[in-house]
C-alpha positions in Angstrom: 2.7 54.9 21.1 4.2 51.6 22.5 3.3 52.8 26.0 -0.3 53.3 25.1 -0.5 49.8 23.5 1.1 48.3 26.5 -1.6 50.0 28.7 -4.3 48.4 26.6 -2.7 45.0 27.1 -2.5 45.6 30.8 -6.1 46.8 31.0 -7.4 43.7 29.2 -5.3 41.5 31.4 -6.7 43.1 34.6 -10.2 42.7 33.4 -9.8 38.9 32.9 -10.5 36.4 30.3 -14.2 37.3 30.0 -13.3 40.7 28.7 -11.3 39.2 25.9 -14.2 36.9 25.1 -16.8 39.7 25.1 -14.6 41.8 22.8 -14.7 39.1 20.1 -18.3 38.2 20.8 -19.4 41.8 20.1 -17.0 42.0 17.1 -19.0 39.1 15.5 -22.2 41.0 16.1 -20.9 44.4 15.0 -18.7 43.5 12.0 -17.2 47.0 11.5 -15.1 46.5 14.6 -11.5 45.5 13.9 -11.1 41.8 14.2 -7.4 41.7 13.8 -6.8 44.3 16.5 -9.0 42.5 19.0 -7.2 39.1 18.3 -3.8 40.8 18.7 -4.9 42.4 21.9 -6.0 39.0 23.3 -2.9 37.3 22.2 -0.6 39.9 23.8 -2.7 40.2 26.9 -3.3 36.5 27.7 -0.5 34.8 25.8 -0.6 33.0 22.4 -2.5 29.9 23.3 -5.0 31.3 25.8 -5.5 34.5 23.7 -6.2 32.4 20.6 -8.7 30.2 22.4 -10.5 33.1 23.9 -10.7 34.9 20.6 -11.8 31.8 18.8 -14.6 31.0 21.4 -15.8 34.7 21.3 -16.0 34.9 17.6 -17.7 31.5 17.2 -20.3 32.4 19.9 -21.0 35.8 18.4 -21.2 34.5 14.8 -23.5 31.6 15.8 -25.7 34.1 17.8 -26.1 36.1 14.6 -26.8 33.0 12.6 -29.4 31.8 15.1 -31.0 35.2 15.3 -31.3 35.5 11.5 -32.6 31.9 11.3 -35.2 32.7 13.9 -36.5 35.7 12.0 -36.1 34.3 8.5 -39.8 34.8 7.7 -39.9 38.5 8.9 -40.7 41.1 6.3 -37.3 42.7 6.3 -35.5 39.4 5.9 -37.7 38.4 3.0 -36.8 41.7 1.3 -33.1 40.9 1.6 -33.7 37.3 0.5 -35.3 38.4 -2.7 -32.3 40.3 -3.9 -30.8 38.6 -7.0 -27.2 38.2 -5.6 -28.5 36.8 -2.3 -30.8 34.4 -4.0 -28.0 33.2 -6.3 -25.7 32.7 -3.3 -28.4 30.8 -1.3 -29.0 28.5 -4.3 -25.3 28.0 -4.7 -24.9 27.1 -1.0 -27.9 24.8 -1.1 -26.4 23.0 -4.2 -22.8 22.8 -3.1 -23.2 22.2 0.6 -20.8 23.2 3.4 -17.5 23.2 1.5 -17.8 26.7 0.0 -18.8 28.1 3.4 -15.9 26.4 5.1 -13.4 27.7 2.6 -14.8 31.3 2.7 -14.8 31.4 6.5 -11.3 30.1 6.8 -9.9 33.3 5.2 -9.8 36.2 7.6 -10.3 38.7 4.8 -13.6 37.5 3.4 -16.9 39.2 4.4 -17.8 36.5 7.0 -20.9 38.5 8.1 -22.4 38.2 4.6 -21.5 34.4 4.4 -23.0 33.9 7.9 -26.2 35.8 6.9 -26.7 33.9 3.7 -26.0 30.6 5.4 -28.7 31.4 7.9 -31.1 31.9 5.0 -30.1 28.7 3.3 -31.3 25.2 4.2 -28.2 24.1 6.0 -28.8 22.5 9.4 -27.6 24.5 12.3 -25.6 21.7 13.9 -23.6 21.2 10.7 -23.0 24.9 10.3 -21.8 25.1 13.9 -19.2 22.4 13.3 -18.0 24.2 10.1 -17.9 27.4 12.0 -15.8 25.9 14.8 -13.2 24.5 12.5 -13.0 27.4 10.0 -12.8 30.1 12.7 -10.1 28.1 14.5 -8.0 28.3 11.3 -8.8 31.9 10.7 -8.2 33.1 14.3 -5.0 31.1 14.6 -3.7 32.7 11.4 -4.5 36.2 12.8 -2.9 35.2 16.2 0.3 34.0 14.6 0.4 37.2 12.6 -0.4 39.3 15.7 2.2 37.6 17.8 4.8 38.6 15.3 3.8 42.3 15.5 6.6 43.0 17.9 9.2 41.4 15.6 8.5 43.9 12.8 11.3 46.1 14.2 13.7 43.5 15.5 13.5 41.0 12.6 12.7 42.8 9.4 13.1 39.8 7.1 10.5 37.8 9.1 8.2 40.8 9.0 8.5 41.2 5.2 7.9 37.5 4.8 4.8 37.7 7.0 3.5 40.7 5.1 4.0 38.9 1.7 2.2 35.8 2.9 -0.7 37.9 4.2 -0.9 39.8 0.9 -0.8 36.4 -1.0 -3.6 35.0 1.2 -5.6 38.2 0.7 -5.4 37.7 -3.1 -6.2 34.0 -2.9 -9.2 34.8 -0.6 -10.6 37.4 -3.0 -10.3 34.9 -5.9 -12.1 32.2 -3.8 -14.7 34.8 -2.8 -15.4 35.8 -6.4 -15.6 32.1 -7.4 -18.0 31.0 -4.6 -20.0 34.2 -4.2 -20.4 35.1 -7.8 -19.2 38.6 -7.4 -17.9 38.8 -10.9 -21.4 38.0 -12.2 -22.9 41.1 -10.7 
């Protein structure tokens, strides 16, 4: 198993930085792909700093592409059907009233449905330049957390106390993220 993972790291390294960027870019467009795995691959293939930066730039570029695409076709029939859903309308009004802080907080957590937040933000009245700044900062926090977590993957066997601590912190962040998500997105009102 470790030999196979090492081959993936070597392949990604051989393909260059652009491959790592494209991996995260497509992950932002196709949200079912595993974000954590791709960030870990980049961190181990290119080193912590370069892997984190490549992952961050790729996810920001892909997420903003989706935002821009949705914003461009906001008046299309299929977008209007989605927009008229009660939960989406409520979330859009909430974002329009509260501003960028809820979006920033939600996008900082790696475990929230960022695709939904991105989609609803594109339907709201937020200016694209402000959203881009929020996206840059929040994704830097999110990707850095995943990279730190991913860098420690190899220490799970050599330092079990560190591994257990990391797992507990991740679980705690997941629970906090779900509470924040419920609060801001109104999931408990459905």
